[in-house]
Each structure stands twice: as C-alpha cells, then as structure tokens.
C-alpha positions as CSV (number, residue, x, y, z in Angstrom):
1,M,5.0,-21.9,-7.1
2,P,2.6,-19.1,-5.8
3,I,2.5,-15.7,-7.4
4,L,2.1,-12.6,-4.8
5,P,0.9,-9.7,-6.0
6,G,3.1,-6.7,-4.9
7,I,1.7,-3.7,-3.7
8,M,3.6,-0.6,-3.3
9,P,2.1,2.1,-1.5
10,I,2.1,5.6,-3.2
11,Q,4.2,7.9,-1.3
12,S,4.1,11.3,-3.1
13,F,2.8,12.3,-7.0
14,A,6.2,13.0,-7.9
15,T,7.5,9.3,-7.1
16,F,4.1,7.6,-8.8
17,R,5.1,9.6,-12.3
18,R,8.4,8.3,-11.7
19,M,7.7,4.5,-11.3
20,T,5.1,4.7,-14.1
21,T,6.9,6.6,-16.6
22,L,10.2,3.8,-15.4
23,C,7.7,0.8,-16.2
24,Q,6.0,2.4,-19.2
25,S,2.5,1.8,-17.3
26,T,-0.3,3.6,-17.2
27,A,-2.3,4.1,-14.0
28,P,-6.8,3.2,-14.1
29,D,-8.5,7.0,-14.3
30,D,-9.8,6.8,-11.3
31,V,-6.9,6.9,-9.2
32,L,-5.1,8.9,-11.9
33,S,-8.4,11.5,-10.8
34,A,-8.0,11.2,-7.2
35,L,-4.4,11.9,-7.3
36,Q,-4.5,15.4,-9.5
37,P,-6.2,18.0,-7.4
38,I,-3.9,16.2,-4.2
39,A,-0.7,16.1,-6.3
40,H,1.0,19.4,-3.7
41,D,0.1,17.4,-0.9
42,D,2.7,14.6,0.0
43,Q,0.5,14.0,3.1
44,A,-2.6,13.7,1.4
45,V,-1.3,11.6,-1.5
46,K,0.4,9.4,1.0
47,D,-3.2,9.2,2.8
48,Y,-4.9,7.9,-0.4
49,G,-1.9,5.4,-1.2
50,V,-2.5,3.8,2.3
51,R,-6.3,3.7,1.6
52,L,-5.5,2.6,-2.4
53,A,-3.3,-0.3,-1.0
54,V,-6.0,-1.4,1.6
55,D,-9.0,-1.3,-0.6
56,M,-6.6,-3.5,-3.2
57,I,-5.7,-6.5,-0.6
58,R,-9.1,-6.7,0.4
59,R,-10.5,-7.2,-2.8
60,L,-7.7,-9.3,-3.5
61,R,-8.3,-11.5,-0.1
62,A,-12.0,-11.6,-0.9
63,A,-11.0,-13.2,-3.8
64,G,-9.1,-16.2,-2.7
65,L,-5.3,-14.7,-2.6
66,R,-3.5,-15.4,0.5
67,G,-0.3,-13.5,-0.3
68,F,1.2,-10.8,-0.9
69,H,4.5,-8.2,-1.3
70,I,4.3,-5.3,0.3
71,S,7.4,-3.0,-1.5
72,T,8.6,-0.8,1.0
73,L,11.2,1.2,-1.1
74,N,12.5,2.4,2.8
75,L,9.6,4.0,3.5
76,E,7.9,1.6,6.1
77,R,5.7,3.7,7.9
78,S,2.9,3.8,4.9
79,V,3.0,-0.6,5.4
80,R,3.0,0.2,9.0
81,R,-0.2,2.0,8.5
82,I,-1.8,-0.5,5.8
83,L,-0.9,-3.4,8.5
84,D,-2.9,-1.8,11.1
85,E,-5.6,-0.8,8.8
86,L,-5.7,-5.0,7.8
87,D,-5.6,-5.4,11.7
88,W,-2.6,-8.0,10.5
89,V,0.1,-6.2,13.4
90,A,-0.1,-6.5,17.4
91,P,-0.2,-3.2,19.0
92,V,3.5,-1.8,19.4
93,Q,5.2,-2.8,22.6
94,S,8.0,-0.6,24.4
95,N,11.3,-2.5,23.4
96,A,9.5,-5.5,21.3
97,K,9.5,-6.0,17.4
98,V,6.3,-5.6,15.7
99,A,4.9,-9.2,15.7
100,V,3.1,-9.4,12.9
101,R,-0.4,-11.5,13.2
102,W,-1.5,-13.1,9.9
103,Q,-5.6,-13.7,9.9
104,S,-7.2,-15.9,7.3
105,R,-10.4,-14.6,7.3
C-alpha cells in the first residue's frame, strides 16, 4: 500500500503553533526563522505557507514520490494556489468545476 505524504499549508501563525503543540512536534529552525518576523501578518504567513508547500512537493517529486495528500482544513484557497504554482490545475472557467491535471514530470 503506498504511503502518501501529507502537506498542510500554514494558514496563520497561531494555527501553526496550535498544531505543533497539539501534535507535540517541532518545526525546523529555518521555518521558525522565516515565520517569526511575519507572525502578525496573516497574508504574509499564508504566502509563506504556499511557497513552503510548493517547495516540499517539488522536492518530494524530484525524489520520486508521485502522490500527495493536501489537507485543506476547509481553507481551499491556499490549496488552489499550491496547485496553480505546480501547474496541476486547468484554468477556472465560469460555470465549470476545477479540473485537476496530473502531470508525471
């Protein structure tokens, strides 16, 4: 059975801290260092979360992984941005559902 890595985009600094505390986990120093100066700017944190998720997925794909579970926590905008950055979605058309386009690059 394949194991899919889970990617949860960082939505806010408070949520990030709550999740790491709840899971009794720690984040790498470079992530904490990047978040500290923007901790009170939710949009900057979301933007960083999208860039971090895209970078992680690209590195995992380069290592040969081909499947991912992206957690939305009912906040789909960051996930859409991640999929856009990875070029994995077709452009949104009016009255049409989002079409996911998987590419085996």
